[in-house]
Each structure stands twice: as structure tokens, then as C-alpha cells.
C-alpha positions in Angstrom: 8.3 47.0 47.1 8.6 49.7 49.7 10.4 48.2 51.8 12.9 46.0 49.4 13.9 50.0 48.1 14.4 51.3 51.2 16.6 48.3 51.8 18.7 48.5 48.7 17.4 44.8 47.9 16.9 44.4 44.1 14.1 41.6 42.9 15.6 39.4 40.6 13.3 36.9 38.5 14.6 33.5 38.2 13.6 30.6 36.3 13.2 27.1 37.8 16.2 24.5 36.8 15.3 20.8 35.6 16.6 19.5 39.3 13.9 22.2 41.3 10.5 20.7 38.7 11.4 17.2 38.6 8.6 15.2 39.4 6.2 18.3 38.9 3.9 17.3 35.8 3.6 20.1 33.0 0.7 21.8 32.6 -1.5 20.8 29.6 -1.2 24.4 27.8 2.7 24.6 28.5 5.3 24.7 26.0 7.4 22.4 28.1 4.9 19.8 27.4 5.3 20.4 23.7 9.0 19.9 23.7 8.7 16.6 25.8 6.9 14.6 23.1 9.2 13.7 20.3 8.2 13.5 16.9 8.1 9.6 15.8 10.6 8.2 13.4 8.9 8.2 10.0 11.7 8.1 8.2 12.9 4.5 9.6 9.0 3.0 9.1 8.8 4.4 5.8 11.8 2.5 5.1 10.3 -0.6 6.0 7.4 -0.2 4.4 9.9 0.5 1.3 11.6 -2.9 1.8 7.7 -4.1 2.2 6.5 -3.2 -1.1 9.7 -4.4 -2.9 9.6 -7.8 -1.2 6.4 -7.8 -2.2 6.9 -6.7 -5.9 9.6 -9.9 -5.3 7.0 -12.2 -4.7 5.1 -11.4 -6.7 6.9 -12.0 -9.8 8.3 -15.3 -8.7 4.5 -16.6 -7.8 3.7 -15.3 -11.2 6.4 -16.9 -13.2 6.1 -20.5 -11.3 2.7 -20.6 -12.0 2.8 -19.8 -15.7 6.1 -22.4 -16.2 4.2 -24.9 -14.3 0.6 -23.9 -16.6 2.6 -24.1 -19.8 5.1 -27.1 -19.5 4.5 -30.1 -21.2 7.1 -33.1 -20.7 7.2 -36.0 -22.3 9.2 -38.6 -20.1 10.4 -42.1 -21.3 9.5 -45.3 -19.1 11.4 -48.9 -20.1 11.2 -48.5 -23.7 11.2 -46.0 -25.9 7.7 -47.0 -27.4 5.9 -46.1 -24.2 6.1 -42.2 -23.6 4.2 -40.3 -20.9 3.1 -36.7 -21.4 2.6 -34.6 -18.2 0.9 -31.5 -17.9 -0.2 -29.5 -14.9 -3.9 -31.2 -15.2 -2.8 -34.9 -14.9 -1.8 -34.9 -11.4 -3.4 -34.0 -8.4 0.2 -32.2 -7.1 0.3 -30.2 -10.1 -3.3 -29.3 -10.3 -2.9 -28.1 -6.6 0.8 -26.5 -7.3 -1.1 -24.0 -10.2 -3.9 -23.5 -8.1 -2.2 -22.4 -4.9 0.5 -20.3 -6.3 -2.3 -18.5 -8.4 -4.1 -17.5 -5.2 -0.8 -16.5 -3.8 -0.1 -14.4 -7.2 -3.7 -12.6 -6.0 -3.4 -12.1 -3.1 0.1 -10.4 -3.7 -1.3 -7.9 -6.4 -4.2 -7.0 -4.0 -1.7 -6.3 -0.8 0.6 -3.7 -2.7 -2.1 -1.1 -1.9 -2.2 -1.4 1.4 1.8 -1.4 0.9 1.8 1.7 -0.8 -0.3 3.3 1.9 1.9 2.3 4.2 4.8 4.1 2.5 2.5 7.2 2.3 1.4 7.3 5.4 4.3 6.0 7.9 2.6 5.9 11.1 -0.5 4.8 10.0 -1.7 1.6 11.9 -4.5 0.1 10.5 -3.0 -1.3 6.9 0.1 -2.3 8.8 -2.3 -4.4 11.2 -4.2 -5.8 7.9 -1.0 -6.7 6.2 0.4 -8.4 9.5 -2.3 -10.3 10.0 -3.3 -11.7 6.4 0.3 -11.9 5.6 0.2 -14.9 8.8 
């Protein structure tokens, strides 16, 4: 300092530019380290979760409607003559029975998966409910 005062020089503190800091690791408690990390896009994930919830509600309504209409349907089917008629219900054929049972199972699954879809809307960054839904949906 004494030599700088005698020669008339003034010390100027300059901050490092981005080009000079390239390749240097930031300190852990540096404010620059926190500025580099971008927050995740919560809005897009929340929008996808809302769309997933809406599709689950639509599928629930469609499966429940199909199971109810198939389970309560009574049809009279005429054969070669008018004297011989056959009444078909869902439990007369194995295919109809399988159809109603499988739609009831789909409806139950969709009803049980709605709370997990709601959790994905409330907490868009949670990965466990999304992973649960992906695994069991597939």
C-alpha cells in the first residue's frame, strides 16, 4: 500500500467476468450456485396432471355406463319363426358375463386411482404417485 500511494496508483477491485470463471466450480454456499439451478416447470406438470384426472373421470363414466347398460339389458331375439324367441341377458353367454365383470373391474380401478391423480395435481413434483399410476396403468 505504501508504494501504491507514493507512485499515485489506485487499486480498483473488479469482479470476475463469465469468460474468466468458465471452468471453475462454484462454491457450495455461493449465491451464484443457487442462481444457476432453475426451478422445475411446475405449471406444465400440473397441467398434465389435470388432463390425466379429466381423462380418468371420462373413462370412469364410460366404463360405468357400459357396465350398467350391459348388465341391465334385456333383448328379445327372434329366430326363424315368430313362435320361437330367445331372451338374451348378460349372464346367458360367457362373453357377456366377462364383459360386465371386466368393465366393473376397470371402473373400480379408475375409482381407486383418482386420489393418486389428485395428489399429482396438488404436488406436481412428486414422483411416487406418478410412478404408481404409470406402472398400474400399463
